[in-house]
VONUNU-229563 format. One line per field, with one value per residue: residue number from 1; residue in three letters; x, y, z of N, C-alpha, C, O in turn. Coordinates in steps of 0.05 Angstrom, whole numbers, plus 5000, padded with zeros to 4 digits. Atoms other than C-alpha are relative to their C-alpha. Layout:
N
pos	[NUM,...] .
code	[ala,...] .
n.u	[X,...] .
n.v	[Y,...] .
n.w	[Z,...] .
ca.u	[X,...] .
ca.v	[Y,...] .
ca.w	[Z,...] .
c.u	[X,...] .
c.v	[Y,...] .
c.w	[Z,...] .
o.u	[X,...] .
o.v	[Y,...] .
o.w	[Z,...] .
This chain:
300
pos	[1,2,3,4,5,6,7,8,9,10,11,12,13,14,15,16,17,18,19,20,21,22,23,24,25,26,27,28,29,30,31,32,33,34,35,36,37,38,39,40,41,42,43,44,45,46,47,48,49,50,51,52,53,54,55,56,57,58,59,60,61,62,63,64,65,66,67,68,69,70,71,72,73,74,75,76,77,78,79,80,81,82,83,84,85,86,87,88,89,90,91,92,93,94,95,96,97,98,99,100,101,102,103,104,105,106,107,108,109,110,111,112,113,114,115,116,117,118,119,120,121,122,123,124,125,126,127,128,129,130,131,132,133,134,135,136,137,138,139,140,141,142,143,144,145,146,147,148,149,150,151,152,153,154,155,156,157,158,159,160,161,162,163,164,165,166,167,168,169,170,171,172,173,174,175,176,177,178,179,180,181,182,183,184,185,186,187,188,189,190,191,192,193,194,195,196,197,198,199,200,201,202,203,204,205,206,207,208,209,210,211,212,213,214,215,216,217,218,219,220,221,222,223,224,225,226,227,228,229,230,231,232,233,234,235,236,237,238,239,240,241,242,243,244,245,246,247,248,249,250,251,252,253,254,255,256,257,258,259,260,261,262,263,264,265,266,267,268,269,270,271,272,273,274,275,276,277,278,279,280,281,282,283,284,285,286,287,288,289,290,291,292,293,294,295,296,297,298,299,300] .
code	[met,lys,leu,phe,ala,thr,asp,leu,asp,gly,thr,leu,leu,asn,arg,asp,ser,gln,ile,ser,arg,glu,asn,ala,glu,ala,ile,gln,lys,ala,gln,thr,ser,gly,met,lys,val,thr,ile,ala,thr,gly,arg,val,tyr,ser,asp,val,val,glu,ile,ser,arg,gln,gly,gly,ile,lys,thr,pro,ile,ile,gly,ser,asn,gly,ala,thr,ile,his,asp,glu,asn,gly,glu,arg,leu,phe,his,leu,pro,phe,glu,arg,glu,thr,ala,ala,ser,val,met,lys,trp,leu,glu,asp,gln,his,ile,tyr,tyr,glu,ala,ser,thr,gln,met,gly,ile,tyr,ala,pro,ile,ser,ser,his,glu,thr,met,leu,ala,glu,leu,glu,arg,val,leu,gly,ser,arg,pro,gly,glu,asp,val,glu,arg,met,ile,arg,ser,ile,lys,lys,his,tyr,ser,lys,lys,asp,tyr,his,arg,val,thr,ser,his,leu,glu,ile,pro,ala,asp,ala,phe,ile,tyr,asn,ile,met,ala,phe,ser,met,asn,pro,asp,lys,leu,gln,arg,gly,arg,glu,tyr,phe,ser,ser,arg,thr,asp,val,ala,met,val,val,ser,phe,glu,his,asn,phe,glu,met,gln,his,pro,asp,val,ser,lys,gly,asn,ala,leu,ala,lys,leu,ala,ala,his,phe,asn,ile,ala,met,lys,asp,thr,ala,ala,ile,gly,asp,asn,phe,asn,asp,val,ser,met,leu,gln,met,ala,gly,leu,gly,ile,ala,met,gly,asn,ala,glu,pro,glu,ile,arg,ala,leu,ala,lys,thr,ile,thr,leu,thr,asn,thr,glu,his,gly,val,ala,his,ala,ile,his,ser,leu,leu,glu,gly,lys,pro,ile,ala,pro,ala,gln,ala,glu,thr,thr,val,thr,glu,gly,leu] .
n.u	[5016,4984,5014,5016,5017,5012,5019,4988,5014,5008,4981,4973,5000,5009,5023,4993,4998,4972,4986,4982,4973,4999,5011,4982,4976,5007,5003,4973,4986,5012,4990,4972,4999,5009,5030,5014,5021,5016,5022,5025,5017,5021,4991,4990,4971,4984,5002,4983,4972,4991,5000,4977,4976,4997,4993,4974,5001,5006,5011,5022,5025,5026,5016,5029,5012,4992,5005,4974,4976,4975,4976,4987,4989,5022,5011,5026,5000,5028,5022,5027,5019,5029,5012,5007,5028,5006,4990,5018,5025,4994,4996,5026,5017,4990,5006,5029,5005,4985,4979,4973,4984,4975,4993,4971,4992,4971,4995,5006,5026,5021,5022,5020,5001,5025,5000,4978,5011,5018,4983,4989,5022,5003,4977,5003,5020,4987,4980,5014,5014,4983,4972,4980,4974,5003,5014,4982,4979,5012,5002,4973,4992,5016,4990,4975,5008,5010,4979,4982,5000,5014,5028,5015,5029,5015,5028,5013,4983,4997,4976,4975,4990,5008,4978,4993,5009,5012,4993,5013,5018,5003,5022,4995,5021,5002,5028,5004,5021,4988,4981,5015,5014,4980,4988,5020,5005,4978,4994,5020,4993,4981,4981,4979,4993,5001,4986,4999,4973,5000,5026,5018,4999,5003,4985,5008,4979,5006,5007,4978,4978,4998,4973,4991,4993,4976,4977,4995,4987,4973,4985,4993,4979,4974,4997,5002,5025,5017,4996,4977,5006,5014,5014,5008,5019,5017,5028,5014,4988,4976,5009,4992,4972,4996,5010,4985,4971,4993,5004,5015,4994,5017,4989,5013,5022,5018,5029,5003,5004,4974,4985,5010,4993,4971,4987,4986,5005,4976,5006,5015,4984,4986,4979,4983,5008,4988,4973,5000,5006,4977,4979,5007,4997,4972,4987,5013,5015,5029,5007,5021,4997,5016,5028,5011,5003,5025,5022,5002,5011,5029,5013,5001] .
n.v	[4976,4976,4979,5011,4979,5008,4984,4990,5008,5028,5015,4993,4989,5018,4990,4973,4983,4995,5019,5015,5002,5023,4991,4980,5013,5015,4981,4990,5022,5002,4978,5005,5022,4990,5000,4976,5004,4976,5002,4993,4996,4980,4977,4978,5002,4989,5018,5023,4992,5000,5027,5013,4989,5012,5028,5003,5008,4979,5014,4986,5002,4998,4990,4995,5023,4999,4974,4987,5016,4984,5017,5001,4973,4982,4988,5011,5012,5002,4996,4999,4992,4998,4975,4986,5001,5027,5002,4984,5015,5022,4990,4989,5023,5010,4980,5001,5025,4999,5020,4989,5006,4985,4996,4999,4981,4994,4980,5013,5013,4982,5015,4982,4999,5011,5029,5009,5004,5023,5024,5004,5011,5028,5014,5002,5020,5027,5005,5006,5026,5022,4992,5020,4990,4991,4974,4980,4995,4983,4973,4988,4995,4977,4976,4994,4991,4973,4981,4995,4971,4996,5007,4975,5002,4979,5001,5015,5004,4975,4986,5012,4981,5005,5011,5027,5023,5020,5026,5022,4993,5024,4998,5018,5001,5024,5007,5018,4990,4979,5013,5014,4980,4987,5019,5006,4976,4993,5022,4998,4977,5006,4978,5004,5028,5004,5023,5003,5007,5004,5009,4978,4977,5003,4979,4993,4987,4998,5027,5013,5004,5025,5008,5016,4982,4985,5018,5003,4975,5000,5020,4989,4980,5014,5019,5027,5013,5007,5028,5000,4985,5013,4982,5012,4984,5013,4991,4998,4980,5013,5021,4994,5005,5029,5014,4990,5007,5027,5018,4988,5014,4991,5003,5021,4986,4987,5007,5026,4997,4992,5025,5019,4991,4999,5023,5012,4987,4998,4999,4976,4976,5002,5020,4988,5014,4987,5010,5028,5001,4990,5019,5023,4994,4997,5026,5019,5019,4994,4980,5008,5022,5023,4996,4979,5011,5015,4980,4988,5020,5002,4975,4999] .
n.w	[5000,5003,4986,4978,4988,4975,4985,4975,4976,5000,5017,4993,4972,4979,4985,4989,5023,5005,5018,4984,5009,5019,5026,5012,5010,5024,5022,5007,5014,5026,5016,5005,5020,5025,5001,4992,4980,4997,4981,5013,4977,5001,4985,5015,5005,4979,4978,5006,4999,4972,4990,5013,4987,4974,5004,5012,5028,5020,5024,5014,4984,5011,4978,5004,5014,5028,5012,5003,5001,4996,5000,4974,4993,4995,5024,5007,5027,5010,4981,5012,4979,5005,5010,4975,4995,4990,4973,4983,4996,4982,4973,4990,4992,4975,4979,4995,4986,4974,5001,5000,5023,5004,5028,5003,5021,4999,4979,4974,4996,4990,4988,4988,4971,4990,5000,4983,4973,5002,5001,4973,4983,5007,4989,4971,4994,5005,4979,4975,5001,5008,4995,5007,5011,5028,5000,4989,5020,5020,4988,5000,5028,5009,4986,5013,5027,4998,4992,5023,5007,5025,4995,4998,4995,5013,4993,5022,5023,5014,4990,5012,5020,5028,5015,4989,5016,4982,5012,4986,4978,4983,4980,4978,4981,4984,5001,5023,5019,5016,5018,5021,5016,5016,5019,5021,5016,5018,5019,5022,5017,5022,5002,4980,4993,4972,4990,4971,4992,4971,4991,4993,5019,5029,5012,5027,5016,5029,5009,5014,4981,4984,4996,5022,5022,4992,5002,5029,5008,4989,5015,5026,4995,4997,5023,4989,5007,4977,4992,4983,4976,4978,4982,4975,4985,4981,4999,5025,5017,5012,5019,5028,5005,4996,5025,5023,4998,5008,4977,4978,4974,4978,4973,4984,4986,5020,5000,5014,5029,5012,5000,5020,5027,5004,5011,4978,4975,4983,4971,4992,4997,4974,5004,5020,5024,5023,5000,5008,5029,5015,4998,5015,5028,5006,4998,5018,4984,4998,4980,4981,4982,5009,4993,5017,5027,5000,5001,5027,5018,4995,5009,5029] .
ca.u	[5000,5025,4973,4942,4883,4862,4801,4813,4761,4750,4807,4873,4854,4847,4793,4829,4827,4902,4948,4983,5058,5048,5004,5051,5112,5076,5058,5129,5155,5106,5128,5201,5186,5157,5082,5040,4995,4937,4886,4814,4765,4702,4741,4761,4832,4860,4837,4873,4937,4940,4923,4977,5028,5015,5021,5086,5064,5056,5012,4966,4897,4829,4784,4709,4691,4727,4708,4781,4848,4914,4984,5032,5058,4989,4977,4904,4899,4823,4760,4685,4643,4567,4528,4515,4440,4438,4481,4435,4374,4407,4427,4359,4323,4368,4358,4282,4286,4330,4385,4457,4502,4572,4590,4662,4696,4767,4759,4741,4678,4613,4558,4493,4488,4415,4421,4486,4447,4396,4452,4484,4417,4411,4481,4466,4404,4444,4500,4450,4414,4472,4537,4599,4669,4646,4597,4647,4700,4651,4639,4714,4723,4666,4693,4762,4729,4695,4760,4793,4813,4778,4711,4660,4591,4539,4466,4447,4476,4467,4527,4576,4621,4600,4670,4672,4670,4622,4648,4610,4551,4552,4488,4491,4438,4429,4354,4337,4275,4314,4368,4318,4279,4342,4372,4307,4297,4367,4375,4313,4344,4382,4419,4461,4498,4483,4529,4534,4602,4581,4524,4495,4506,4492,4531,4514,4560,4560,4527,4592,4634,4656,4719,4722,4720,4774,4818,4811,4832,4892,4913,4910,4952,5006,4996,4975,4922,4863,4879,4943,4907,4882,4832,4814,4755,4701,4636,4587,4623,4681,4639,4656,4731,4728,4690,4732,4801,4837,4834,4780,4798,4749,4770,4756,4711,4675,4599,4575,4554,4623,4656,4611,4628,4703,4751,4788,4786,4843,4847,4808,4830,4850,4894,4929,4891,4920,4991,4974,4945,5005,5056,5018,5017,5091,5109,5061,5021,4945,4914,4855,4863,4833,4768,4759,4770,4712,4668,4685,4670,4602,4588,4604] .
ca.v	[5000,5069,5112,5097,5139,5136,5163,5200,5192,5120,5099,5135,5167,5128,5138,5201,5231,5224,5191,5135,5127,5060,5092,5151,5107,5063,5123,5149,5080,5078,5146,5127,5065,5109,5100,5163,5170,5218,5232,5234,5262,5301,5349,5418,5425,5469,5419,5362,5401,5410,5338,5315,5362,5335,5264,5278,5265,5307,5284,5311,5323,5309,5351,5364,5295,5310,5383,5404,5374,5404,5377,5363,5435,5466,5485,5477,5430,5428,5453,5448,5489,5492,5541,5595,5594,5519,5523,5578,5534,5476,5518,5554,5486,5463,5527,5522,5450,5471,5423,5440,5447,5470,5500,5486,5541,5563,5615,5564,5533,5573,5548,5581,5602,5582,5509,5505,5513,5461,5411,5422,5408,5343,5323,5338,5294,5236,5245,5245,5183,5143,5164,5128,5133,5140,5197,5233,5225,5256,5315,5327,5323,5373,5423,5418,5429,5493,5523,5523,5592,5581,5563,5620,5626,5666,5683,5653,5631,5702,5724,5677,5723,5729,5710,5645,5581,5533,5463,5420,5427,5377,5369,5337,5314,5265,5263,5202,5235,5296,5252,5210,5271,5306,5245,5230,5302,5313,5244,5262,5326,5324,5390,5363,5299,5272,5225,5198,5195,5185,5155,5223,5264,5274,5317,5355,5377,5393,5334,5321,5317,5251,5221,5173,5229,5267,5205,5196,5269,5262,5197,5231,5288,5238,5199,5137,5089,5075,5001,5020,5056,5031,5064,5050,5073,5057,5093,5111,5173,5126,5082,5119,5114,5042,5023,5065,5047,4986,4957,4977,4962,4966,4978,4923,4974,4994,4993,4923,4949,4978,4912,4875,4918,4921,4874,4861,4880,4904,4911,4964,5036,5019,4963,5010,4980,5031,5011,4937,4949,4990,4940,4883,4918,4935,4863,4830,4796,4788,4846,4812,4771,4701,4720,4783,4744,4699,4760,4790,4725,4721,4794,4785] .
ca.w	[5000,4981,5017,5085,5110,5182,5217,5282,5337,5356,5310,5316,5383,5448,5500,5525,5455,5447,5395,5431,5427,5391,5337,5328,5321,5270,5228,5231,5210,5152,5128,5134,5092,5037,5052,5052,5113,5119,5174,5149,5200,5212,5255,5231,5203,5258,5311,5276,5270,5345,5360,5310,5341,5410,5383,5349,5277,5214,5156,5102,5132,5104,5148,5157,5130,5064,5053,5061,5043,5068,5055,5112,5109,5116,5044,5025,4965,4960,4993,4979,5027,5032,4989,5041,5032,5042,5104,5132,5121,5157,5217,5221,5223,5279,5318,5310,5336,5395,5373,5389,5329,5309,5242,5222,5182,5164,5219,5273,5301,5311,5358,5382,5454,5462,5441,5479,5544,5521,5506,5574,5607,5568,5590,5663,5660,5631,5681,5738,5714,5687,5721,5699,5671,5598,5612,5656,5601,5552,5599,5605,5530,5518,5569,5536,5468,5492,5517,5448,5423,5356,5388,5380,5411,5372,5383,5315,5249,5224,5265,5228,5186,5113,5089,5129,5088,5123,5111,5161,5208,5266,5307,5376,5424,5481,5465,5421,5392,5369,5339,5300,5277,5253,5219,5182,5160,5132,5101,5059,5032,4966,4976,5034,5052,5121,5158,5229,5263,5336,5375,5393,5329,5256,5208,5144,5088,5013,4976,4937,5000,5031,5059,5001,4948,4987,4991,4915,4905,4951,4917,4850,4878,4896,4831,4870,4844,4889,4889,4926,4982,5050,5096,5168,5209,5259,5241,5186,5161,5143,5097,5032,5041,5067,5003,4955,4981,4956,5026,5076,5148,5206,5277,5327,5363,5299,5292,5270,5202,5190,5210,5162,5101,5113,5079,5145,5218,5263,5339,5379,5389,5461,5433,5383,5324,5275,5294,5287,5217,5194,5220,5188,5120,5124,5143,5093,5148,5156,5194,5226,5289,5281,5317,5275,5210,5228,5240,5172,5136,5170,5154,5081] .
c.u	[5017,4988,4982,4985,4988,4981,5013,4986,4990,5018,5029,5003,4991,4977,5004,5004,5029,5011,5020,5028,5003,4990,5019,5025,4995,4997,5027,5015,4989,5011,5030,5003,4990,4969,4990,4979,4985,4979,4975,4979,4978,5008,5011,5031,5017,5001,5019,5029,5010,5002,5025,5026,5005,5008,5026,5001,4993,4992,4983,4975,4976,4981,4970,4987,5006,4995,5026,5022,5024,5024,5013,5012,4979,4989,4974,5000,4972,4981,4974,4981,4971,4995,4989,4970,4992,5009,4981,4974,5003,5001,4974,4982,5009,4994,4970,4993,5014,5020,5027,5015,5026,5005,5030,5007,5031,5007,4995,4972,4980,4977,4981,4999,4975,4999,5023,4990,4982,5017,5012,4980,4996,5023,4997,4979,5011,5020,4987,4987,5018,5030,5019,5024,4996,4986,5018,5022,4989,4997,5027,5008,4985,5010,5027,4995,4992,5022,5019,4997,4984,4970,4984,4971,4985,4970,4984,5020,5005,5025,5026,5009,4994,5022,5010,4990,4989,5003,4983,4982,4994,4979,5004,4977,5000,4970,4995,4980,5011,5019,4985,4987,5020,5012,4980,4996,5023,5008,4980,5006,5022,5021,5022,5006,5000,5014,4999,5028,5002,4971,4980,5001,4990,5012,4991,5023,4990,4994,5023,5024,4998,5030,5011,5008,5026,5024,5007,5015,5029,5017,5008,5022,5027,5005,5000,4973,4984,5004,5024,4996,4986,4987,4990,4982,4982,4970,4990,5011,5026,4993,5011,5030,5007,4992,5017,5029,5005,4996,4986,5003,4982,5015,4986,4977,4980,4971,4998,4997,5026,5018,4991,5008,5030,5012,5016,4996,5026,4991,4984,5018,5015,5023,5019,4995,5013,5029,5001,4995,5024,5023,4994,5003,5030,5015,4987,4985,4970,4995,4982,5009,4981,4970,4987,4996,4974,4976,4997,4988,4970,4986,4998,4983] .
c.v	[5025,5024,4988,5023,4989,5020,5008,4990,4971,4982,5006,5009,4978,5012,5028,5020,5008,4979,4985,4999,4978,5009,5020,4988,4984,5018,5010,4978,4997,5022,4996,4979,5009,5000,5028,4994,5026,4995,5010,5001,5020,5026,5022,4999,5009,4982,4976,5006,4999,4972,4985,5010,4988,4971,4995,4991,5024,4986,5020,4996,5004,5008,5003,4979,5001,5027,5016,4979,5019,4981,5002,5027,5021,5014,4987,4991,5000,5009,5002,5007,4998,5025,5014,4999,4972,4996,5015,4985,4977,5010,5012,4977,4989,5019,4999,4975,4999,4977,5013,4993,5017,5002,5003,5017,5002,5020,4987,4989,5020,4983,5020,4997,4986,4970,4988,4994,4976,4974,4994,4988,4971,4984,4996,4979,4972,4994,4993,4973,4977,5008,4977,5012,5011,5027,5022,5007,5019,5029,5014,5008,5025,5026,5009,5012,5030,5020,5006,5029,5005,4991,5026,4995,5024,4997,4984,4997,5026,5015,4987,5019,4991,4987,4973,4978,4979,4973,4977,5011,4975,5006,4979,5001,4974,4991,4982,5010,5022,4988,4987,5020,5014,4982,4994,5024,5005,4978,5002,5024,4993,5022,4998,4970,4997,4974,4999,4991,4992,4993,5022,5023,4992,5025,5005,5014,5002,4971,4985,4994,4973,4994,4984,5018,5015,4981,4996,5025,5001,4979,5010,5021,4987,4980,4971,4989,4992,4972,4998,5017,4982,5021,4985,5018,4984,5007,5007,5022,4990,4982,5006,4994,4970,4985,5008,4992,4971,4980,5016,4985,5012,4996,4978,5011,5013,4990,4973,5003,5007,4975,4982,5008,5001,4974,4985,5017,5000,5000,5026,5024,5000,4980,5010,4986,5012,4990,4971,4998,5009,4979,4975,5005,5001,4973,4979,4979,5006,5020,4989,4978,4977,5004,5020,4989,4984,5019,5012,4980,4998,5024,5001,4978] .
c.w	[5000,5015,5021,5013,5026,5011,5026,5025,4998,4984,5008,5029,5019,5015,5012,4978,4994,4980,5018,4988,4979,4973,4987,4988,4975,4976,4991,4984,4971,4981,4993,4978,4973,4996,5008,5021,5002,5022,4986,5022,4996,5014,4981,4999,5023,5025,4996,5001,5028,5012,4988,5013,5027,4998,4987,4971,4982,4974,4985,5016,4983,5022,4993,4982,4970,4986,4996,4998,5002,4998,5027,5009,5004,4976,4993,4971,4987,5022,4985,5022,4991,4983,5025,5006,5011,5029,5019,5005,5019,5029,5011,5009,5027,5023,5007,5016,5027,5002,4998,4974,5000,4971,4998,4976,5001,5022,5028,5000,5012,5010,5013,5030,5011,5001,5016,5028,5000,5001,5027,5019,4994,5012,5030,5007,4997,5022,5026,5000,4994,5005,4993,4987,4972,4998,5011,4980,4978,5010,4999,4972,4990,5012,4987,4972,5001,5006,4977,4992,4974,5002,5006,5006,4988,5008,4979,4977,4985,5008,4989,4978,4971,4984,5011,4981,5020,4987,5011,5022,5016,5021,5022,5019,5016,5000,4975,4980,4982,4980,4976,4982,4981,4978,4977,4982,4980,4981,4977,4982,4980,4998,5022,5002,5030,5008,5030,5007,5030,5008,5003,4980,4973,4988,4971,4986,4971,4990,4985,5019,5014,5004,4976,4976,5006,4998,4970,4989,5010,4986,4973,5002,5002,4977,5009,4991,5025,5010,5019,5025,5021,5017,5024,5015,5017,4998,4972,4982,4987,4977,4972,4996,5004,4974,4976,5001,4990,5022,5022,5025,5022,5026,5015,5016,4982,5004,4984,4970,4986,4999,4978,4971,4994,4990,5022,5025,5016,5030,5006,5003,5027,4998,4978,4973,4975,4997,4991,4970,4983,5000,4983,4970,4993,5000,4982,5015,5000,5022,5021,5018,4992,5005,4981,4971,4997,4998,4972,4981,5004,4990,4970,4988] .
o.u	[5037,5002,4964,4997,4975,4986,5034,4996,4978,5015,5042,5023,4974,4966,4985,5015,5035,5000,5038,5032,5017,5002,5023,5033,5012,5006,5032,5030,5005,5018,5038,5022,4991,4960,4999,4965,4997,4970,4975,4972,4978,4994,5019,5043,5035,5021,5032,5046,5033,5021,5038,5044,5027,5022,5036,5020,4982,5008,4975,4972,4973,4976,4963,4972,4991,5001,5027,5020,5026,5022,5004,5018,4985,4971,4972,5005,4969,4986,4973,4969,4965,5009,4977,4963,4974,4994,4976,4963,4985,4989,4968,4968,4992,4987,4963,4974,5012,5023,5031,5013,5028,5005,5042,4997,5044,5031,4998,4959,4987,4968,4990,5000,4976,4992,5022,4997,4981,5009,5014,4986,4991,5018,5004,4983,5006,5020,4997,4986,5012,5045,5012,5024,5008,4995,5019,5031,5003,5002,5029,5020,4996,5012,5032,5008,5000,5018,5037,4976,4975,4957,4991,4958,4994,4962,4964,5041,5024,5033,5048,4994,4994,5017,5031,4966,5004,4991,4976,4991,4980,4981,5013,4966,5007,4964,4998,4983,5005,5020,4993,4987,5014,5015,4988,4994,5018,5019,4986,4994,5041,5041,5040,4990,5013,5009,4995,5039,5023,4952,4956,4994,4984,5011,4985,5039,4968,5008,5022,5044,4976,5047,5034,5029,5042,5046,5031,5034,5047,5041,5031,5039,5047,5025,5016,4952,4996,5000,5027,5015,4973,4998,4982,4986,4984,4953,5004,5008,5038,5010,5021,5036,5025,5005,5021,5042,4987,4989,4996,4997,4981,5030,4962,4959,4963,4966,5013,5008,5031,5032,5008,5013,5038,5000,5022,4987,5040,4968,4980,5043,5035,5040,5035,5014,5018,5038,5019,5008,5031,5035,5012,5013,5038,5034,4995,4982,4962,5008,4985,5021,4961,4954,4964,4977,4961,4957,4974,4970,4955,4964,4978,4980] .
o.v	[5027,5043,4972,5042,4968,5044,4998,4972,4963,4958,4990,5006,4962,5033,5042,5041,5031,4957,4997,5003,4981,5002,5019,4995,4983,5011,5012,4984,4993,5017,5003,4979,4993,5009,5038,4974,5048,4972,5031,4980,5036,5046,5017,4989,4995,4980,4967,4990,4990,4966,4970,4995,4980,4960,4973,4979,5044,4972,5041,4975,5024,4991,5002,4986,4990,5029,5034,4958,5038,4958,5017,5030,5044,5030,4962,5006,5001,5004,5011,4989,4994,5045,5001,4996,4970,4985,5006,4986,4970,4999,5009,4979,4984,5010,5000,4975,4979,4964,5031,4971,5036,4982,5021,5014,4992,5024,5001,4986,5034,4964,5040,4976,4971,4958,4965,4974,4961,4955,4971,4971,4955,4962,4975,4965,4954,4972,4977,4960,4954,5010,4953,5036,5032,5044,5044,5030,5036,5047,5038,5029,5042,5046,5032,5031,5046,5044,5022,5042,5028,4987,5041,4979,5047,4976,4972,5009,5028,5034,4998,5026,4968,4973,4964,4979,4971,4967,4958,5030,4957,5024,4956,5023,4953,4971,4992,5006,5023,4997,4991,5017,5018,4991,4993,5021,5009,4983,4990,5026,4979,5018,5015,4953,5013,4953,5020,4972,4985,5001,5019,5045,4969,5046,4986,5029,4993,4953,4961,4985,4965,5005,4987,5013,5019,4990,4994,5022,5008,4984,5005,5023,4998,4966,4955,5002,4986,4966,4978,5026,4962,5043,4962,5042,4959,4994,5003,5020,5004,4972,4988,4983,4960,4965,4992,4990,4955,4957,5036,4961,5036,4977,4972,4996,5028,4970,4968,4986,4998,4971,4968,4991,5002,4953,4961,5040,4979,4993,5042,5022,5014,4978,4994,4978,4997,4982,4963,4981,4996,4973,4964,4987,4991,4968,4956,4957,5029,5019,4995,4958,4983,4998,5016,4997,4986,5014,5015,4988,4996,5022,5013,4976] .
o.w	[5014,5021,5014,5023,5026,5011,5034,5038,4979,4982,5022,5042,5013,5006,5018,4982,4987,4979,5029,4965,4959,4952,4963,4966,4957,4954,4967,4966,4953,4958,4970,4962,4954,4975,5028,5018,5003,5025,4973,5033,4977,5012,4959,5017,5032,5039,5014,5010,5033,5026,5003,5018,5033,5015,4985,4962,4992,4962,4995,5030,4969,5040,4969,4964,4954,4963,4980,5010,4986,5007,5045,5033,5008,4978,4992,4952,4963,5045,4962,5035,4967,4984,5042,5030,5028,5045,5041,5027,5035,5047,5035,5030,5044,5045,5030,5031,5041,5022,4981,4965,5015,4956,5010,4954,5019,5028,5048,4979,5031,4997,5025,5041,5030,5022,5024,5041,5020,5014,5035,5036,5012,5022,5041,5027,5013,5032,5042,5022,5000,4985,4995,4980,4965,4983,5000,4979,4969,4995,4992,4968,4976,4998,4983,4964,4984,5001,4981,4994,4970,4982,5025,4991,4991,5017,4985,4977,4969,4994,4994,4960,4964,4964,5003,4973,5038,4966,4997,5036,5006,5037,5016,5025,5004,5014,4953,4956,4958,4957,4953,4957,4958,4955,4954,4958,4957,4960,4956,4961,4986,4984,5023,4994,5044,4996,5043,4995,5040,4995,4999,4987,4967,4999,4957,4999,4965,4997,4983,5010,5023,4989,4969,4964,4988,4989,4964,4973,4995,4981,4964,4985,4993,4978,5000,4994,5045,5034,5033,5038,5013,5020,5022,5017,5019,5010,4952,4957,4970,4963,4959,4975,4991,4967,4958,4980,4990,5017,5032,5026,5025,5030,5009,5024,4991,5016,4965,4955,4963,4979,4966,4955,4971,4993,5020,5023,5018,5036,4989,5002,5030,5016,4967,4959,4956,4975,4975,4957,4964,4979,4970,4956,4972,4985,4982,5005,4995,5043,5045,5009,4979,4988,4973,4958,4977,4983,4963,4965,4984,4979,4960,4963] .
């Protein structure tokens, strides 16, 4: 494989939202061996740059679920933002439904104050009824997210600067009814593409945007055939690149549907599954542990 694309959350990152030493060293080894490695994520570009810096790696970045592509030096190779009127209609619907959202732009992330309070109330109810390590970890992660310098709170979408490119709109709720209502509504619209990357969210972007399309553009930039690419992920926003890459790899912690469509399965993100996959490719060994191989066969 000449190009290896890895998702971030639930894949390259561990439960503490960090790149493990094992994963970082595997990526560095792949790069030294001549393999190109890219991160493909729903997160905004600037966020990924900081995470990569902390993890000690430097790669091209496919951000906002494929709406942006930057090379390892930060030069933007491609972008495809929303039509502004379409983005406005998406955000207005979410505001009317009192659903928290974040609009990712080249200027940072914009989120409405009103639905922010609603979302915090939802989190407090969940924390009170179902305390536990996972919920508390989520709370810590959200608080850290809000403290970022490029996070901006606005009264409505009308306050987002006119010269901001809106690449991705991520909606979040702990209310199952809101999630279902939003997913059904946006999946029925033809002017947006809706994907799910987390149990409690749904994301909208330009209808021509996907991780798979971005991977194809990056491969063409490097003059690499798609058959010589591999992609690894754990959730539904990874489906396009898992299907379009020469080798689609599911994480051991991936959603069952993702495990079923992948060509092979690696270890979980807490077991450094990305590192295991990279080392296996470099050494010409099977990626899937014996138990995972059985699961893939049954799924196919």
